[in-house]
N, C-alpha and C positions, 0 to 999 in steps of 0.2 A: 677387453672383449667381454661380452655377456655370455652366460651359459647358453649353449645351443638348445633348440627344442628337442624333446624326446621323441623318437620315432613312433612309439606306441600310442602317442596322443595323450599321455598322462600329464601333460603340462610342459613346462620349460619356459624360458623367457621368450616372449613373442614380441616382435616389433623391435624397433631400434632401441628403445629404452627398457624393454623387458617388463614383465609383470611379476616376476619373483614367485610364481606358483609351481615351479617344477619340483616334483616330489623327489627327484634325484639329487637335488641340491643338498649338500651336507654342510651344516654350520654347527659348530660346537660351542657350548658354554665352556670357555677355556680357563677363566679365572674370575674370582669374585672377592669382594671385601664386605663382610657382614657387620663388622664392629669398628667403625672409625672412631678415633679419639675425640675430635672436636665437636662433631655434629652428626647425629644419626642420619641426616639426609645426605651425608657424604658417601653413602654406600654406592657401590658400583658393581656392574657385571660386564665382563669382557667376552665378546663373541669372536670366534676365529673362523675364517673361511680358508680351508686348506686347498681349495681348487684353483685352477689357473684362470678362472673367470670371476668377474665381480658378480655379486648376487644382490638383486633388488629385493628388499624385505616387504614389499607390498603384499598384504595377506598373511604376514607372519605375526605371531604374538609371543609375549613372554609372560609368565605368571608364576605364582608360588602356591602355597596351600590355600589361598583365598580365591584361586581361579576356579574355573568350572569343573575341573576333575576332582578336586577335594573340598571345594567350598562354594560360596555363593556366586562366584564369577566377578566379584568386585575387584580382584587383583589382576584380572586379565588386561594386559596392556598391548594395544596394536603397535606395530613397528613400521607402519606405512610411511613411505617417504625416505627411509633410511637405506643406504647401500653399503655393503661390505666389499672393500677392494679385493681383487684376486690375491690369494695368499696373504691376506691382511686381517686387520682387527677393527672392531667397532666397540667403543666404550659406551655403555649405557649408564648414565648417571642419574641417580634418584633426584638429586638437587637440580637437575635440568629437565625434569619431568619426562625422562625416557621410560620410567616405570614408577608406579605409585605405591606398590606394596612395600612392606618392611621385611627385610631379611632378618629372621629371628637369630639372635646371638648364639643360642645353644643348639640350634638345629632347624633345618627347613628343607624345602624341596624347591628347585627352580626348574621350570618346564618351558622349553622352546618349541613352538609349533609352526608349521607351514600349512595354511589352509585347514586348520583344525587337526592336522595329523602331527603327532609327537615326533620331533626330529632329534631332540636331546633332552635328557633329564639328569639333573645333578641333585643328589640328596647328601646332606652333611650333618654331622653331629649325632648324638645319641638321644637327645631330647627333642621329640617332635611335637608340633602344636597339637592341642587337644583333639581337633577333628581328624588327626592322623595317628591316634594312639595305638592302633593295631598295625601300623606300618613297621615292617621289619628293617631294623637299622644296621644289620650285620655288615652289609657292603657299602655303608655310607662313607663318604670322605670325612676326614678329621675336620672338626670345627676350627676355624682360625680364631686366634685371640685378638685382643685389641690392636688395631693398626696392622694386623697381619692379613694376608690373603690366602686362599686355597686355590691351587691351580694345577693344571695337567702337567705331569712330568714323566717322560719328556713332553715338550710342547706339542699339543694337538693329539696326543694318544687317546684312543677310545676303545678299551677292551670290553666295555659294558659293565665294569666293576669300578665304581667310584672310589672305593677303598684303595684299590691298586693304582688307579689313574691319577689321583690327586695327592699332593703334599701341601703342607703349610709353608708359606714363604714369609720370612721375617722382613724381607725387603720386597714388597709387591712391585709388579711390573705392568701397570695398567696400560693397555694399548700397545704393548710390546711383547716380543717372544719371551716365554718363561725360560729362565736360566736355572737349570738344575745343578746344584753343587752338592757333592757328597761330603 
């Protein structure tokens, strides 16, 4: 099923296929790989839909520090035509043109928006790009190393503090539930 319309008229999925502009829809940046071994274009970002409804991403965008909030807007990537299944995952692959920006190895910010409204933000590492030098990195997620990922643990948690919500995985789980092992 698609997410039902919001009663106050702020959006929601309309019609049989939905339009994905409901501001109540929560999607999380759940895991990402910024430094793959073989090819830099093998970077990926995993989105997670914790709801019982599939979410149509028409009108949604993903960006990094080169997007409109911190840069020129060149890194803004539309997600039109993509759908995240209920309680499911969507893997965005740079080498499949799901996004065009580069995830900086030592630190960056990933921003997910619905109709221009920020839905989720993940900042990682302590070294930010030069256009973000004043950015406070205290609550950033740890930066993953080569062939590692950073992901929410437990899966789908969002306390608003990336340092507490993310851990580094030596065995990434793209497109699957994050398994947290102590």
